[in-house]
PLY file of the C-alpha trace (Angstrom):
ply
format ascii 1.0
element vertex 452
property float x
property float y
property float z
element edge 451
property int vertex1
property int vertex2
end_header
21.16 56.43 -11.65
22.72 54.61 -8.82
19.56 55.17 -6.69
17.26 53.88 -9.55
19.29 50.74 -9.44
18.87 50.49 -5.74
15.11 50.87 -6.08
14.80 48.43 -9.02
16.89 46.07 -6.82
14.71 46.21 -3.83
11.59 45.83 -6.01
13.00 42.60 -7.31
13.65 41.40 -3.81
9.98 42.16 -2.73
8.74 40.29 -5.89
11.09 37.54 -5.27
9.76 37.28 -1.52
6.36 37.45 -2.80
6.58 34.69 -5.24
8.31 32.59 -2.66
5.26 33.07 -0.03
2.91 32.26 -2.79
4.49 28.83 -3.57
5.51 28.01 0.06
4.34 24.48 0.73
1.95 24.49 3.54
0.89 21.68 6.11
-1.95 20.82 8.41
-4.85 23.25 8.80
-2.98 25.70 6.64
-3.06 23.50 3.68
-6.55 23.51 3.31
-7.59 24.44 -0.28
-3.88 24.94 -1.39
-3.49 22.02 -3.97
-6.17 21.32 -6.66
-7.14 17.89 -7.34
-5.89 17.85 -10.98
-2.31 17.95 -9.42
-2.61 14.37 -8.34
-3.00 11.38 -10.53
-5.75 8.97 -10.06
-4.85 5.51 -8.49
-6.17 3.73 -11.47
-3.48 5.19 -13.49
-0.78 3.79 -11.23
-2.35 0.50 -11.38
-3.11 0.33 -15.11
0.04 -1.13 -16.01
3.12 -0.60 -13.92
2.08 -1.20 -10.50
-0.93 -3.30 -10.90
-0.01 -5.81 -7.98
0.44 -2.79 -5.49
-2.83 -1.38 -6.82
-4.69 -4.63 -6.30
-3.39 -4.67 -2.49
-4.22 -1.07 -2.12
-7.79 -1.62 -3.06
-8.40 -3.89 -0.50
-6.98 -1.92 2.39
-8.57 0.90 4.72
-6.24 3.32 2.77
-8.47 3.09 -0.20
-11.58 3.05 1.93
-10.78 5.66 4.30
-13.63 7.99 2.94
-16.03 5.30 1.66
-15.94 3.21 4.62
-19.53 2.90 6.04
-18.86 3.53 9.73
-16.43 6.66 8.67
-19.10 7.88 6.50
-21.81 7.73 9.00
-19.53 9.20 11.79
-18.64 11.88 9.59
-22.06 13.00 8.07
-24.57 11.87 10.94
-22.14 13.14 13.83
-18.85 15.18 13.26
-20.47 17.58 10.50
-23.84 18.45 12.46
-21.92 18.67 15.81
-19.03 21.02 14.41
-22.08 23.35 12.83
-23.43 23.69 16.34
-20.45 23.93 18.61
-17.62 26.65 17.57
-15.14 24.75 19.77
-15.27 21.73 17.38
-16.01 23.48 14.11
-12.78 22.77 12.68
-13.48 19.05 12.36
-15.80 19.61 9.58
-12.63 20.26 7.27
-10.15 18.59 9.63
-11.37 14.86 9.43
-10.72 15.25 5.52
-7.03 15.92 6.23
-6.43 12.15 6.72
-9.71 10.63 5.55
-10.18 12.35 2.16
-6.65 14.15 1.83
-6.97 15.13 -1.80
-10.48 16.72 -0.84
-9.04 18.70 1.98
-6.00 20.01 0.10
-8.43 20.92 -2.82
-10.61 22.92 -0.48
-13.63 20.72 -1.37
-14.92 20.28 2.23
-17.39 18.62 3.06
-16.65 16.40 0.35
-19.50 14.99 -1.60
-21.20 12.00 -0.17
-19.40 8.45 -1.34
-22.41 7.79 -3.52
-21.47 10.87 -5.55
-18.41 9.08 -6.86
-16.19 12.19 -6.56
-12.45 12.11 -6.15
-12.79 12.10 -2.38
-13.44 8.27 -2.74
-9.80 7.80 -3.51
-9.13 8.14 0.02
-5.46 7.86 0.89
-4.10 7.44 -2.64
-0.91 6.30 -4.20
0.26 9.65 -5.39
-0.72 11.35 -1.83
1.75 9.12 -0.18
4.38 9.26 -2.82
4.28 13.06 -2.75
4.92 13.56 0.80
8.49 14.98 1.38
8.35 15.52 5.22
6.35 17.08 7.85
5.90 20.65 9.61
6.89 21.15 13.22
8.42 18.73 15.91
5.87 16.03 16.31
4.01 14.24 13.19
0.15 14.72 13.94
-2.93 16.04 12.44
-2.13 15.75 8.88
0.95 18.00 9.18
2.73 16.26 6.22
4.06 18.17 3.32
2.79 17.05 0.05
4.25 18.31 -3.28
2.74 16.56 -6.08
4.33 16.64 -9.62
6.45 14.59 -11.99
8.75 13.34 -9.00
7.59 10.29 -7.10
9.16 9.61 -3.68
10.04 6.09 -2.67
12.16 4.11 -0.29
14.47 2.78 -3.08
14.91 5.62 -5.73
16.55 3.42 -8.29
15.49 2.57 -11.87
13.73 4.63 -14.56
10.27 4.94 -15.36
8.57 6.10 -18.51
5.80 7.98 -16.55
7.69 9.78 -13.87
10.89 10.62 -12.16
11.78 8.56 -9.06
13.62 10.07 -5.98
14.87 8.25 -2.93
13.07 9.17 0.33
14.27 8.22 3.59
11.28 10.11 5.07
8.85 7.39 3.57
10.56 4.62 5.61
10.20 6.06 8.99
7.52 5.82 11.50
7.22 9.68 11.41
5.66 9.40 8.07
2.73 7.21 9.46
2.44 9.60 12.40
1.30 12.39 10.46
-2.04 10.86 10.32
-1.72 7.98 13.09
-1.27 10.85 15.82
-4.19 13.23 16.66
-4.90 16.02 18.87
-8.47 17.02 19.26
-9.82 20.70 19.52
-9.24 20.40 23.29
-5.63 19.40 22.78
-6.14 15.82 23.78
-4.19 13.17 22.29
-7.19 10.97 20.92
-4.97 8.99 18.49
-1.36 8.32 19.47
-0.52 4.96 17.88
2.90 6.49 16.60
3.85 7.96 20.12
2.97 4.60 21.81
5.32 2.92 19.43
8.03 5.77 20.07
7.78 4.93 23.85
7.89 1.35 23.55
10.49 -1.51 23.10
10.25 -1.62 19.28
11.28 1.58 18.46
14.32 1.20 20.60
15.24 -2.02 18.69
14.67 -0.19 15.27
11.52 -1.86 14.37
9.49 0.43 12.33
5.63 0.67 11.63
6.35 -0.62 7.94
8.14 -3.68 9.36
4.56 -4.87 10.44
2.16 -3.28 8.23
4.17 -3.02 5.08
5.85 -6.39 5.26
8.70 -7.24 2.72
8.70 -10.01 0.01
10.93 -10.75 -3.13
9.28 -9.35 -6.14
8.87 -6.41 -8.53
8.10 -2.89 -7.56
7.03 -2.23 -11.13
6.09 -4.40 -13.81
9.00 -3.62 -16.15
11.42 -3.09 -13.34
14.00 -5.13 -11.66
13.53 -7.95 -9.08
14.42 -7.02 -5.46
14.54 -9.39 -2.32
12.76 -6.68 -0.12
9.73 -5.23 -1.79
7.21 -3.62 0.52
3.80 -5.09 0.35
0.95 -2.42 0.25
-1.24 -4.30 2.63
-1.60 -1.89 5.56
-3.12 -4.60 7.61
-4.27 -3.43 10.84
-7.42 -2.98 13.08
-9.98 -4.11 10.41
-7.98 -7.27 9.44
-8.99 -10.20 11.71
-5.76 -12.12 10.71
-4.04 -9.17 12.15
-5.98 -9.15 15.32
-6.15 -12.90 15.99
-3.43 -14.18 18.31
-2.29 -10.58 19.23
-2.58 -11.30 22.85
-1.54 -14.74 24.47
-3.77 -16.15 27.20
-2.77 -18.58 30.03
-5.34 -19.59 32.81
-4.48 -21.47 35.96
-6.16 -22.42 39.22
-5.12 -21.96 42.66
-5.90 -25.62 43.41
-6.35 -28.60 41.17
-9.13 -30.07 43.41
-11.92 -28.53 45.49
-15.01 -29.43 47.22
-18.35 -27.95 46.84
-18.67 -24.90 48.91
-14.84 -24.01 48.44
-13.35 -21.04 46.59
-10.82 -21.37 43.79
-9.25 -18.50 42.27
-8.53 -18.48 38.51
-5.77 -16.29 37.39
-5.41 -15.26 33.80
-2.05 -14.08 32.10
-2.53 -11.71 29.15
0.71 -11.07 27.33
0.79 -8.69 24.44
3.35 -10.49 22.14
2.38 -8.89 18.80
1.99 -5.18 18.57
4.51 -2.27 18.75
1.99 -0.06 20.36
-1.04 -0.55 22.55
-3.73 -2.91 22.15
-6.35 -1.42 21.03
-4.99 1.53 19.39
-6.03 4.05 17.10
-9.54 4.93 17.52
-9.77 3.86 20.97
-13.10 5.35 21.54
-14.57 3.05 19.00
-12.80 -0.20 19.85
-13.80 -2.73 22.60
-11.40 -5.73 23.77
-13.06 -7.67 26.60
-12.29 -11.01 28.43
-15.11 -13.44 29.16
-14.57 -16.43 31.45
-16.95 -19.29 31.94
-16.80 -22.39 34.07
-18.55 -25.58 32.83
-19.14 -28.57 35.45
-19.46 -32.17 34.89
-23.26 -32.02 34.21
-22.69 -29.26 31.31
-24.10 -26.43 33.39
-22.29 -23.05 32.53
-21.43 -20.23 35.00
-20.37 -16.77 34.10
-17.26 -15.75 36.20
-16.78 -12.12 36.81
-13.64 -10.49 37.10
-12.30 -9.59 40.66
-11.94 -6.01 41.29
-8.48 -4.36 41.64
-9.41 -1.26 43.14
-7.58 1.17 40.77
-8.92 4.70 40.12
-11.34 4.70 37.17
-11.69 0.88 37.30
-15.43 1.18 36.77
-14.98 1.88 32.99
-12.96 -1.35 32.71
-15.63 -3.84 34.11
-18.77 -4.15 31.79
-21.77 -2.68 33.32
-25.33 -1.95 32.64
-25.03 1.79 32.15
-25.58 4.49 29.69
-23.08 6.56 27.90
-22.47 8.60 24.76
-25.09 11.24 25.69
-23.15 13.90 23.63
-24.37 12.18 20.44
-27.77 14.10 21.27
-25.79 17.21 19.97
-25.40 16.01 16.31
-28.71 13.97 16.50
-30.71 17.17 17.37
-31.97 15.30 20.65
-31.21 17.73 23.73
-32.61 15.05 25.92
-30.79 12.09 24.53
-30.27 9.51 27.34
-27.63 7.63 25.65
-26.98 4.14 25.01
-25.80 1.16 26.85
-22.04 1.58 27.34
-20.42 -1.56 26.43
-22.94 -4.13 25.10
-20.96 -7.26 26.57
-21.70 -9.34 29.67
-21.75 -7.44 32.94
-18.79 -8.09 34.87
-16.37 -9.11 31.91
-12.95 -7.20 32.00
-12.61 -4.51 29.44
-9.27 -3.26 28.12
-9.76 0.25 26.94
-9.00 4.00 27.78
-12.19 6.08 28.09
-12.67 9.29 26.37
-14.77 11.77 28.36
-16.67 14.94 27.02
-16.55 18.35 28.53
-19.31 17.06 31.15
-17.19 14.16 32.04
-19.39 11.54 30.33
-17.86 8.81 28.33
-18.05 9.71 24.67
-17.60 7.86 21.17
-16.85 11.32 19.44
-13.29 11.83 19.73
-13.46 15.50 18.66
-15.54 16.09 21.83
-12.86 14.68 24.10
-11.87 17.02 26.61
-10.05 14.35 29.22
-9.07 10.92 29.06
-9.81 8.10 31.76
-7.56 5.25 33.01
-5.37 3.88 30.33
-5.99 -0.07 30.85
-5.10 -1.20 27.51
-2.30 -3.91 26.88
1.16 -2.21 26.00
3.65 -3.81 23.91
5.27 -7.00 25.69
3.15 -6.17 28.79
1.50 -8.79 30.86
-1.39 -8.22 32.79
-2.88 -10.43 35.42
-6.53 -10.84 36.06
-8.30 -13.07 38.81
-11.63 -14.74 38.87
-12.84 -15.96 42.18
-15.39 -18.86 41.86
-17.34 -20.20 44.57
-18.07 -23.95 44.00
-21.78 -24.41 44.17
-22.88 -26.76 47.06
-24.66 -28.88 44.68
-21.73 -29.03 42.29
-21.44 -32.43 40.85
-18.20 -34.41 41.44
-15.84 -34.61 38.19
-14.15 -32.14 36.06
-14.89 -28.40 36.15
-13.48 -26.88 32.97
-12.71 -22.98 32.82
-12.32 -21.31 29.57
-11.03 -17.83 29.20
-11.88 -15.91 25.91
-10.45 -12.46 24.58
-12.85 -10.74 22.12
-12.48 -7.54 19.97
-15.00 -5.49 18.17
-14.13 -2.51 16.08
-17.24 -0.46 17.20
-19.44 -0.69 20.51
-22.45 -2.56 19.19
-25.04 -0.31 20.98
-23.83 2.62 19.20
-23.68 0.78 15.83
-27.22 -0.30 16.38
-28.48 3.23 17.12
-26.87 4.62 13.95
-27.58 1.49 11.77
-24.03 0.92 11.14
-23.51 -2.43 8.91
-23.28 -5.54 11.05
-19.69 -6.30 9.97
-18.36 -3.32 11.97
-19.58 -4.99 15.22
-18.31 -8.63 14.14
-16.78 -10.26 17.38
-13.33 -11.38 16.49
-11.62 -14.05 18.74
-8.36 -12.58 19.71
-7.48 -15.76 21.65
-8.46 -18.27 24.10
-7.13 -20.96 26.90
-8.61 -23.40 29.06
-7.82 -25.07 32.28
-9.66 -27.59 34.86
-10.01 -28.69 38.13
-11.52 -31.92 39.79
-14.51 -31.41 42.06
-14.42 -34.07 44.76
-17.06 -35.19 47.18
0 1
1 2
2 3
3 4
4 5
5 6
6 7
7 8
8 9
9 10
10 11
11 12
12 13
13 14
14 15
15 16
16 17
17 18
18 19
19 20
20 21
21 22
22 23
23 24
24 25
25 26
26 27
27 28
28 29
29 30
30 31
31 32
32 33
33 34
34 35
35 36
36 37
37 38
38 39
39 40
40 41
41 42
42 43
43 44
44 45
45 46
46 47
47 48
48 49
49 50
50 51
51 52
52 53
53 54
54 55
55 56
56 57
57 58
58 59
59 60
60 61
61 62
62 63
63 64
64 65
65 66
66 67
67 68
68 69
69 70
70 71
71 72
72 73
73 74
74 75
75 76
76 77
77 78
78 79
79 80
80 81
81 82
82 83
83 84
84 85
85 86
86 87
87 88
88 89
89 90
90 91
91 92
92 93
93 94
94 95
95 96
96 97
97 98
98 99
99 100
100 101
101 102
102 103
103 104
104 105
105 106
106 107
107 108
108 109
109 110
110 111
111 112
112 113
113 114
114 115
115 116
116 117
117 118
118 119
119 120
120 121
121 122
122 123
123 124
124 125
125 126
126 127
127 128
128 129
129 130
130 131
131 132
132 133
133 134
134 135
135 136
136 137
137 138
138 139
139 140
140 141
141 142
142 143
143 144
144 145
145 146
146 147
147 148
148 149
149 150
150 151
151 152
152 153
153 154
154 155
155 156
156 157
157 158
158 159
159 160
160 161
161 162
162 163
163 164
164 165
165 166
166 167
167 168
168 169
169 170
170 171
171 172
172 173
173 174
174 175
175 176
176 177
177 178
178 179
179 180
180 181
181 182
182 183
183 184
184 185
185 186
186 187
187 188
188 189
189 190
190 191
191 192
192 193
193 194
194 195
195 196
196 197
197 198
198 199
199 200
200 201
201 202
202 203
203 204
204 205
205 206
206 207
207 208
208 209
209 210
210 211
211 212
212 213
213 214
214 215
215 216
216 217
217 218
218 219
219 220
220 221
221 222
222 223
223 224
224 225
225 226
226 227
227 228
228 229
229 230
230 231
231 232
232 233
233 234
234 235
235 236
236 237
237 238
238 239
239 240
240 241
241 242
242 243
243 244
244 245
245 246
246 247
247 248
248 249
249 250
250 251
251 252
252 253
253 254
254 255
255 256
256 257
257 258
258 259
259 260
260 261
261 262
262 263
263 264
264 265
265 266
266 267
267 268
268 269
269 270
270 271
271 272
272 273
273 274
274 275
275 276
276 277
277 278
278 279
279 280
280 281
281 282
282 283
283 284
284 285
285 286
286 287
287 288
288 289
289 290
290 291
291 292
292 293
293 294
294 295
295 296
296 297
297 298
298 299
299 300
300 301
301 302
302 303
303 304
304 305
305 306
306 307
307 308
308 309
309 310
310 311
311 312
312 313
313 314
314 315
315 316
316 317
317 318
318 319
319 320
320 321
321 322
322 323
323 324
324 325
325 326
326 327
327 328
328 329
329 330
330 331
331 332
332 333
333 334
334 335
335 336
336 337
337 338
338 339
339 340
340 341
341 342
342 343
343 344
344 345
345 346
346 347
347 348
348 349
349 350
350 351
351 352
352 353
353 354
354 355
355 356
356 357
357 358
358 359
359 360
360 361
361 362
362 363
363 364
364 365
365 366
366 367
367 368
368 369
369 370
370 371
371 372
372 373
373 374
374 375
375 376
376 377
377 378
378 379
379 380
380 381
381 382
382 383
383 384
384 385
385 386
386 387
387 388
388 389
389 390
390 391
391 392
392 393
393 394
394 395
395 396
396 397
397 398
398 399
399 400
400 401
401 402
402 403
403 404
404 405
405 406
406 407
407 408
408 409
409 410
410 411
411 412
412 413
413 414
414 415
415 416
416 417
417 418
418 419
419 420
420 421
421 422
422 423
423 424
424 425
425 426
426 427
427 428
428 429
429 430
430 431
431 432
432 433
433 434
434 435
435 436
436 437
437 438
438 439
439 440
440 441
441 442
442 443
443 444
444 445
445 446
446 447
447 448
448 449
449 450
450 451
């Protein structure tokens, strides 16, 4: 009899262990297909009565458009999926892209999800219930959608006070951390390269050391209600998530100041104009995130007393990899030919901005060492010539005053521009024009006097 009890006890332990393994929460690639759609509430339910204001904010953000946004749709279906089907090294991106862009579909195992025009639940993007179901992350570094999601009656929030007729409320310290954001805003590609590192850049910078978090800039505080029937608080987080797609966030990020080496010059003389660029606004590098897409460049022009305009090209500094940081008439992005089924694809113009302008970027290089727009096909990174938080870069522009320059004022204007996507790539793939809208980050002018 004692042996029988022992056997029964062991069986119970085995059953208990099996039950635990079945219900164990998984994260990252291992979470694919582990949570069905119906476990998550639809955003419209959250916004129908209790959280209407948050819902209206969220609808205008890239969180709600992470799957339906036109460039993301084109990049996924025209480039990522076909490439993944042809190259076993990058095969995982066919599902993996959705871990952050269509997380409900990824967790449900619905990959590739239906196209946005099919109006599936993939279109919910990064939804209310997804974020408020996250309890932590797996591993040492948040990245590659290694968040742990536990949807149910309990909704996690930064406050954890009050009573809701719809669900339980639980205080979550994790939701208020930068690590929460890092689960999607850090990414390693199939070659082990950090192709997104916004959270890591912040972690290494001055703002982290001072306790300034991602949410302090991208989910700003204001007095108000967190729920329609709830208490009023002095510090309700706004669900605006304004960032790379918000011109208001981009404008003024970098300060420009230009000054000449001399206030007067004669025709035939050289004058050096120095531009100081100071990143006074971002807690991470600028640009950040999808750095392979973004282009930030400085254009400098001189206008003489007769109105003639001269384009000033940046002076070379001579550092390794500088050729990628000065606009040139060269081709790049040849690896798009894999997905486009064009083996002899010659590429498109690399920059699409005036030749000789300074570009603040970090080039992504494919396995053949060519510049790529496809982050999943990045095997190495080039020089990182972006603007770090509170960093100042100095650029010089040497101007040979023309012999026939008229006497009078010579005005020099420096302009810093930003585009979300390199225009030649957008033109090739027929991406809507708003994705290549030029946003003026900042500008500054100075002048000198041309004397006889």
